[in-house]
Biopython code that builds the backbone (N, CA, C, O; Angstrom):
import numpy as np
from Bio.PDB.StructureBuilder import StructureBuilder

atoms = [
    (1, "UNK", "N", (-7.200, -29.438, -26.246)),
    (1, "UNK", "CA", (-7.915, -29.872, -27.418)),
    (1, "UNK", "C", (-7.452, -29.014, -28.602)),
    (1, "UNK", "O", (-7.291, -27.799, -28.482)),
    (2, "UNK", "N", (-7.251, -29.642, -29.692)),
    (2, "UNK", "CA", (-6.838, -28.942, -30.893)),
    (2, "UNK", "C", (-8.054, -28.768, -31.788)),
    (2, "UNK", "O", (-8.814, -29.709, -32.017)),
    (3, "UNK", "N", (-8.225, -27.552, -32.290)),
    (3, "UNK", "CA", (-9.347, -27.278, -33.190)),
    (3, "UNK", "C", (-8.948, -26.192, -34.175)),
    (3, "UNK", "O", (-8.005, -25.438, -33.935)),
    (4, "UNK", "N", (-9.663, -26.119, -35.270)),
    (4, "UNK", "CA", (-9.406, -25.096, -36.274)),
    (4, "UNK", "C", (-10.631, -24.207, -36.377)),
    (4, "UNK", "O", (-11.750, -24.698, -36.527)),
    (5, "UNK", "N", (-10.423, -22.897, -36.295)),
    (5, "UNK", "CA", (-11.528, -21.951, -36.434)),
    (5, "UNK", "C", (-11.117, -20.848, -37.398)),
    (5, "UNK", "O", (-9.932, -20.557, -37.561)),
    (6, "UNK", "N", (-12.092, -20.251, -38.020)),
    (6, "UNK", "CA", (-11.850, -19.121, -38.915)),
    (6, "UNK", "C", (-12.310, -17.861, -38.207)),
    (6, "UNK", "O", (-13.480, -17.732, -37.844)),
    (7, "UNK", "N", (-11.381, -16.931, -38.012)),
    (7, "UNK", "CA", (-11.684, -15.677, -37.328)),
    (7, "UNK", "C", (-11.362, -14.535, -38.272)),
    (7, "UNK", "O", (-10.288, -14.500, -38.872)),
    (8, "UNK", "N", (-12.283, -13.611, -38.400)),
    (8, "UNK", "CA", (-12.062, -12.424, -39.223)),
    (8, "UNK", "C", (-10.791, -11.718, -38.754)),
    (8, "UNK", "O", (-10.565, -11.571, -37.553)),
    (9, "UNK", "N", (-9.966, -11.283, -39.700)),
    (9, "UNK", "CA", (-8.694, -10.629, -39.361)),
    (9, "UNK", "C", (-8.883, -9.418, -38.451)),
    (9, "UNK", "O", (-8.088, -9.193, -37.538)),
    (10, "UNK", "N", (-9.928, -8.644, -38.699)),
    (10, "UNK", "CA", (-10.180, -7.459, -37.884)),
    (10, "UNK", "C", (-10.461, -7.858, -36.435)),
    (10, "UNK", "O", (-9.961, -7.232, -35.500)),
    (11, "UNK", "N", (-11.252, -8.889, -36.267)),
    (11, "UNK", "CA", (-11.591, -9.367, -34.922)),
    (11, "UNK", "C", (-10.343, -9.937, -34.242)),
    (11, "UNK", "O", (-10.097, -9.656, -33.069)),
    (12, "UNK", "N", (-9.567, -10.724, -34.958)),
    (12, "UNK", "CA", (-8.357, -11.313, -34.386)),
    (12, "UNK", "C", (-7.366, -10.231, -33.964)),
    (12, "UNK", "O", (-6.769, -10.313, -32.891)),
    (13, "UNK", "N", (-7.196, -9.223, -34.808)),
    (13, "UNK", "CA", (-6.275, -8.139, -34.469)),
    (13, "UNK", "C", (-6.756, -7.347, -33.261)),
    (13, "UNK", "O", (-5.952, -6.961, -32.412)),
    (14, "UNK", "N", (-8.064, -7.100, -33.176)),
    (14, "UNK", "CA", (-8.614, -6.386, -32.022)),
    (14, "UNK", "C", (-8.441, -7.227, -30.758)),
    (14, "UNK", "O", (-8.120, -6.698, -29.694)),
    (15, "UNK", "N", (-8.654, -8.526, -30.879)),
    (15, "UNK", "CA", (-8.483, -9.430, -29.742)),
    (15, "UNK", "C", (-7.040, -9.408, -29.251)),
    (15, "UNK", "O", (-6.798, -9.350, -28.045)),
    (16, "UNK", "N", (-6.087, -9.453, -30.164)),
    (16, "UNK", "CA", (-4.678, -9.365, -29.787)),
    (16, "UNK", "C", (-4.377, -8.040, -29.099)),
    (16, "UNK", "O", (-3.596, -7.983, -28.149)),
    (17, "UNK", "N", (-5.000, -6.986, -29.586)),
    (17, "UNK", "CA", (-4.779, -5.649, -29.018)),
    (17, "UNK", "C", (-5.297, -5.559, -27.587)),
    (17, "UNK", "O", (-4.601, -5.065, -26.700)),
    (18, "UNK", "N", (-6.511, -6.033, -27.366)),
    (18, "UNK", "CA", (-7.109, -5.871, -26.032)),
    (18, "UNK", "C", (-6.574, -6.871, -25.009)),
    (18, "UNK", "O", (-6.540, -6.579, -23.814)),
    (19, "UNK", "N", (-6.157, -8.049, -25.476)),
    (19, "UNK", "CA", (-5.635, -9.038, -24.526)),
    (19, "UNK", "C", (-4.140, -8.876, -24.289)),
    (19, "UNK", "O", (-3.598, -9.379, -23.305)),
    (20, "UNK", "N", (-3.483, -8.170, -25.199)),
    (20, "UNK", "CA", (-2.034, -7.979, -25.126)),
    (20, "UNK", "C", (-1.281, -9.308, -25.119)),
    (20, "UNK", "O", (-0.218, -9.427, -24.509)),
    (21, "UNK", "N", (-1.839, -10.299, -25.798)),
    (21, "UNK", "CA", (-1.193, -11.604, -25.939)),
    (21, "UNK", "C", (-0.328, -11.595, -27.198)),
    (21, "UNK", "O", (-0.539, -10.793, -28.108)),
    (22, "UNK", "N", (0.640, -12.494, -27.231)),
    (22, "UNK", "CA", (1.556, -12.509, -28.372)),
    (22, "UNK", "C", (1.145, -13.491, -29.467)),
    (22, "UNK", "O", (1.841, -13.622, -30.474)),
    (23, "UNK", "N", (0.020, -14.181, -29.276)),
    (23, "UNK", "CA", (-0.477, -15.069, -30.326)),
    (23, "UNK", "C", (-1.998, -15.118, -30.285)),
    (23, "UNK", "O", (-2.626, -14.888, -29.251)),
    (24, "UNK", "N", (-2.561, -15.424, -31.435)),
    (24, "UNK", "CA", (-4.019, -15.532, -31.521)),
    (24, "UNK", "C", (-4.502, -16.704, -30.668)),
    (24, "UNK", "O", (-5.562, -16.623, -30.047)),
    (25, "UNK", "N", (-3.740, -17.780, -30.636)),
    (25, "UNK", "CA", (-4.128, -18.946, -29.833)),
    (25, "UNK", "C", (-4.280, -18.559, -28.360)),
    (25, "UNK", "O", (-5.279, -18.898, -27.724)),
    (26, "UNK", "N", (-3.286, -17.849, -27.823)),
    (26, "UNK", "CA", (-3.355, -17.426, -26.424)),
    (26, "UNK", "C", (-4.495, -16.436, -26.199)),
    (26, "UNK", "O", (-5.178, -16.487, -25.176)),
    (27, "UNK", "N", (-4.694, -15.537, -27.159)),
    (27, "UNK", "CA", (-5.751, -14.531, -27.027)),
    (27, "UNK", "C", (-7.132, -15.183, -27.059)),
    (27, "UNK", "O", (-8.007, -14.820, -26.273)),
    (28, "UNK", "N", (-7.330, -16.135, -27.958)),
    (28, "UNK", "CA", (-8.625, -16.825, -28.049)),
    (28, "UNK", "C", (-8.870, -17.649, -26.793)),
    (28, "UNK", "O", (-9.989, -17.683, -26.282)),
    (29, "UNK", "N", (-7.834, -18.311, -26.294)),
    (29, "UNK", "CA", (-7.973, -19.097, -25.074)),
    (29, "UNK", "C", (-8.392, -18.211, -23.903)),
    (29, "UNK", "O", (-9.286, -18.573, -23.139)),
    (30, "UNK", "N", (-7.750, -17.052, -23.760)),
    (30, "UNK", "CA", (-8.116, -16.123, -22.689)),
    (30, "UNK", "C", (-9.539, -15.607, -22.878)),
    (30, "UNK", "O", (-10.297, -15.497, -21.915)),
    (31, "UNK", "N", (-9.894, -15.294, -24.111)),
    (31, "UNK", "CA", (-11.239, -14.780, -24.390)),
    (31, "UNK", "C", (-12.304, -15.813, -24.035)),
    (31, "UNK", "O", (-13.344, -15.466, -23.475)),
    (32, "UNK", "N", (-12.051, -17.062, -24.353)),
    (32, "UNK", "CA", (-13.009, -18.123, -24.034)),
    (32, "UNK", "C", (-13.138, -18.293, -22.525)),
    (32, "UNK", "O", (-14.247, -18.433, -22.010)),
    (33, "UNK", "N", (-12.020, -18.281, -21.819)),
    (33, "UNK", "CA", (-12.061, -18.397, -20.352)),
    (33, "UNK", "C", (-12.852, -17.242, -19.738)),
    (33, "UNK", "O", (-13.662, -17.445, -18.833)),
    (34, "UNK", "N", (-12.609, -16.033, -20.236)),
    (34, "UNK", "CA", (-13.340, -14.868, -19.718)),
    (34, "UNK", "C", (-14.821, -14.951, -20.042)),
    (34, "UNK", "O", (-15.654, -14.543, -19.232)),
    (35, "UNK", "N", (-15.161, -15.469, -21.205)),
    (35, "UNK", "CA", (-16.567, -15.628, -21.590)),
    (35, "UNK", "C", (-17.255, -16.621, -20.656)),
    (35, "UNK", "O", (-18.378, -16.383, -20.212)),
    (36, "UNK", "N", (-16.589, -17.723, -20.361)),
    (36, "UNK", "CA", (-17.155, -18.723, -19.450)),
    (36, "UNK", "C", (-17.382, -18.128, -18.067)),
    (36, "UNK", "O", (-18.437, -18.346, -17.470)),
    (37, "UNK", "N", (-16.409, -17.379, -17.545)),
    (37, "UNK", "CA", (-16.564, -16.723, -16.241)),
    (37, "UNK", "C", (-17.748, -15.769, -16.247)),
    (37, "UNK", "O", (-18.533, -15.730, -15.300)),
    (38, "UNK", "N", (-17.869, -14.994, -17.333)),
    (38, "UNK", "CA", (-18.963, -14.033, -17.439)),
    (38, "UNK", "C", (-20.321, -14.748, -17.420)),
    (38, "UNK", "O", (-21.247, -14.302, -16.743)),
    (39, "UNK", "N", (-20.436, -15.850, -18.161)),
    (39, "UNK", "CA", (-21.697, -16.596, -18.210)),
    (39, "UNK", "C", (-22.020, -17.223, -16.859)),
    (39, "UNK", "O", (-23.181, -17.271, -16.455)),
    (40, "UNK", "N", (-20.989, -17.706, -16.157)),
    (40, "UNK", "CA", (-21.223, -18.274, -14.824)),
    (40, "UNK", "C", (-21.707, -17.204, -13.852)),
    (40, "UNK", "O", (-22.585, -17.463, -13.029)),
    (41, "UNK", "N", (-21.140, -16.005, -13.944)),
    (41, "UNK", "CA", (-21.592, -14.898, -13.090)),
    (41, "UNK", "C", (-23.024, -14.519, -13.423)),
    (41, "UNK", "O", (-23.825, -14.267, -12.524)),
    (42, "UNK", "N", (-23.353, -14.476, -14.714)),
    (42, "UNK", "CA", (-24.721, -14.155, -15.123)),
    (42, "UNK", "C", (-25.699, -15.173, -14.561)),
    (42, "UNK", "O", (-26.788, -14.817, -14.109)),
    (43, "UNK", "N", (-25.306, -16.445, -14.591)),
    (43, "UNK", "CA", (-26.177, -17.499, -14.060)),
    (43, "UNK", "C", (-26.421, -17.305, -12.569)),
    (43, "UNK", "O", (-27.551, -17.433, -12.096)),
    (44, "UNK", "N", (-25.345, -16.992, -11.823)),
    (44, "UNK", "CA", (-25.496, -16.742, -10.392)),
    (44, "UNK", "C", (-26.360, -15.515, -10.127)),
    (44, "UNK", "O", (-27.224, -15.535, -9.251)),
    (45, "UNK", "N", (-26.127, -14.457, -10.880)),
    (45, "UNK", "CA", (-26.909, -13.231, -10.687)),
    (45, "UNK", "C", (-28.381, -13.446, -11.008)),
    (45, "UNK", "O", (-29.243, -12.797, -10.415)),
    (46, "UNK", "N", (-28.679, -14.347, -11.937)),
    (46, "UNK", "CA", (-30.073, -14.607, -12.284)),
    (46, "UNK", "C", (-30.819, -15.274, -11.134)),
    (46, "UNK", "O", (-32.048, -15.235, -11.084)),
    (47, "UNK", "N", (-30.083, -15.882, -10.216)),
    (47, "UNK", "CA", (-30.701, -16.524, -9.052)),
    (47, "UNK", "C", (-31.040, -15.534, -7.951)),
    (47, "UNK", "O", (-31.798, -15.853, -7.036)),
    (48, "UNK", "N", (-30.474, -14.321, -8.038)),
    (48, "UNK", "CA", (-30.688, -13.319, -7.000)),
    (48, "UNK", "C", (-32.180, -13.072, -6.811)),
    (48, "UNK", "O", (-32.895, -12.757, -7.763)),
    (49, "UNK", "N", (-32.633, -13.216, -5.587)),
    (49, "UNK", "CA", (-34.039, -12.983, -5.265)),
    (49, "UNK", "C", (-34.923, -14.193, -5.500)),
    (49, "UNK", "O", (-36.119, -14.137, -5.214)),
    (50, "UNK", "N", (-34.373, -15.286, -6.013)),
    (50, "UNK", "CA", (-35.164, -16.469, -6.313)),
    (50, "UNK", "C", (-34.978, -17.587, -5.301)),
    (50, "UNK", "O", (-35.725, -18.565, -5.308)),
    (51, "UNK", "N", (-33.996, -17.447, -4.441)),
    (51, "UNK", "CA", (-33.747, -18.468, -3.424)),
    (51, "UNK", "C", (-34.106, -17.889, -2.068)),
    (51, "UNK", "O", (-33.573, -16.860, -1.654)),
    (52, "UNK", "N", (-35.018, -18.564, -1.384)),
    (52, "UNK", "CA", (-35.471, -18.084, -0.082)),
    (52, "UNK", "C", (-34.596, -18.691, 1.006)),
    (52, "UNK", "O", (-34.695, -19.881, 1.307)),
    (53, "UNK", "N", (-33.755, -17.876, 1.580)),
    (53, "UNK", "CA", (-32.910, -18.312, 2.685)),
    (53, "UNK", "C", (-33.461, -17.694, 3.963)),
    (53, "UNK", "O", (-33.342, -16.490, 4.187)),
    (54, "UNK", "N", (-34.052, -18.520, 4.779)),
    (54, "UNK", "CA", (-34.620, -18.052, 6.039)),
    (54, "UNK", "C", (-33.541, -18.171, 7.107)),
    (54, "UNK", "O", (-33.549, -19.095, 7.920)),
    (55, "UNK", "N", (-32.609, -17.216, 7.090)),
    (55, "UNK", "CA", (-31.466, -17.264, 8.002)),
    (55, "UNK", "C", (-31.489, -16.038, 8.909)),
    (55, "UNK", "O", (-31.631, -14.906, 8.447)),
    (56, "UNK", "N", (-31.349, -16.282, 10.189)),
    (56, "UNK", "CA", (-31.222, -15.209, 11.157)),
    (56, "UNK", "C", (-29.737, -15.067, 11.459)),
    (56, "UNK", "O", (-29.171, -15.878, 12.192)),
    (57, "UNK", "N", (-29.107, -14.047, 10.901)),
    (57, "UNK", "CA", (-27.664, -13.890, 11.046)),
    (57, "UNK", "C", (-27.236, -13.752, 12.501)),
    (57, "UNK", "O", (-26.174, -14.246, 12.880)),
    (58, "UNK", "N", (-28.036, -13.097, 13.310)),
    (58, "UNK", "CA", (-27.688, -12.965, 14.726)),
    (58, "UNK", "C", (-27.654, -14.338, 15.397)),
    (58, "UNK", "O", (-26.743, -14.629, 16.171)),
    (59, "UNK", "N", (-28.641, -15.178, 15.102)),
    (59, "UNK", "CA", (-28.677, -16.526, 15.674)),
    (59, "UNK", "C", (-27.514, -17.362, 15.130)),
    (59, "UNK", "O", (-26.905, -18.135, 15.870)),
    (60, "UNK", "N", (-27.214, -17.211, 13.871)),
    (60, "UNK", "CA", (-26.119, -17.956, 13.265)),
    (60, "UNK", "C", (-24.786, -17.596, 13.914)),
    (60, "UNK", "O", (-23.943, -18.464, 14.138)),
    (61, "UNK", "N", (-24.605, -16.333, 14.210)),
    (61, "UNK", "CA", (-23.367, -15.879, 14.845)),
    (61, "UNK", "C", (-23.227, -16.445, 16.259)),
    (61, "UNK", "O", (-22.109, -16.641, 16.735)),
    (62, "UNK", "N", (-24.347, -16.711, 16.935)),
    (62, "UNK", "CA", (-24.323, -17.243, 18.295)),
    (62, "UNK", "C", (-24.075, -18.748, 18.319)),
    (62, "UNK", "O", (-23.706, -19.302, 19.355)),
    (63, "UNK", "N", (-24.270, -19.395, 17.205)),
    (63, "UNK", "CA", (-24.155, -20.849, 17.138)),
    (63, "UNK", "C", (-22.707, -21.286, 17.326)),
    (63, "UNK", "O", (-21.786, -20.761, 16.700)),
    (64, "UNK", "N", (-22.543, -22.249, 18.195)),
    (64, "UNK", "CA", (-21.224, -22.815, 18.389)),
    (64, "UNK", "C", (-21.114, -24.054, 17.520)),
    (64, "UNK", "O", (-21.995, -24.913, 17.525)),
    (65, "UNK", "N", (-20.041, -24.133, 16.786)),
    (65, "UNK", "CA", (-19.844, -25.281, 15.913)),
    (65, "UNK", "C", (-18.900, -26.255, 16.598)),
    (65, "UNK", "O", (-17.890, -25.856, 17.179)),
    (66, "UNK", "N", (-19.234, -27.517, 16.526)),
    (66, "UNK", "CA", (-18.365, -28.518, 17.099)),
    (66, "UNK", "C", (-17.701, -29.275, 15.958)),
    (66, "UNK", "O", (-18.254, -29.403, 14.865)),
    (67, "UNK", "N", (-16.513, -29.769, 16.237)),
    (67, "UNK", "CA", (-15.795, -30.513, 15.218)),
    (67, "UNK", "C", (-16.441, -31.884, 15.036)),
    (67, "UNK", "O", (-16.855, -32.529, 15.999)),
    (68, "UNK", "N", (-16.516, -32.305, 13.790)),
    (68, "UNK", "CA", (-17.112, -33.591, 13.476)),
    (68, "UNK", "C", (-16.031, -34.484, 12.885)),
    (68, "UNK", "O", (-15.289, -34.071, 11.994)),
    (69, "UNK", "N", (-15.950, -35.711, 13.388)),
    (69, "UNK", "CA", (-14.982, -36.679, 12.900)),
    (69, "UNK", "C", (-15.659, -37.491, 11.799)),
    (69, "UNK", "O", (-16.602, -38.233, 12.074)),
    (70, "UNK", "N", (-15.192, -37.362, 10.558)),
    (70, "UNK", "CA", (-15.808, -38.020, 9.417)),
    (70, "UNK", "C", (-15.140, -39.358, 9.072)),
    (70, "UNK", "O", (-15.248, -39.828, 7.939)),
    (71, "UNK", "N", (-14.455, -39.969, 10.036)),
    (71, "UNK", "CA", (-13.769, -41.247, 9.766)),
    (71, "UNK", "C", (-14.746, -42.376, 9.612)),
    (71, "UNK", "O", (-14.341, -43.516, 9.383)),
]
sb = StructureBuilder()
sb.init_structure("model")
sb.init_model(0)
sb.init_chain("A")
sb.init_seg("    ")
for serial, (resi, resn, name, xyz) in enumerate(atoms, 1):
    if name == "N":
        sb.init_residue(resn, " ", resi, " ")
    sb.init_atom(name, np.array(xyz, "f"), 0.0, 1.0, " ", f" {name:<3s}", serial, name[0])
structure = sb.get_structure()
């Protein structure tokens, strides 16, 4: 997708410095990808302690799995 954004020169230069990319386009693209990953991790971490999994790991380890034909 092509878009136009205005970025403060100081911010753009710092972004180029920390990402070690050779263009602002590449640096912004990497920054956006990293931001998305960070937000996804935050979302997962927010679920910690909120999902009740009643799993007995010892019983699970004893379970034999059989192959299932999904044809």
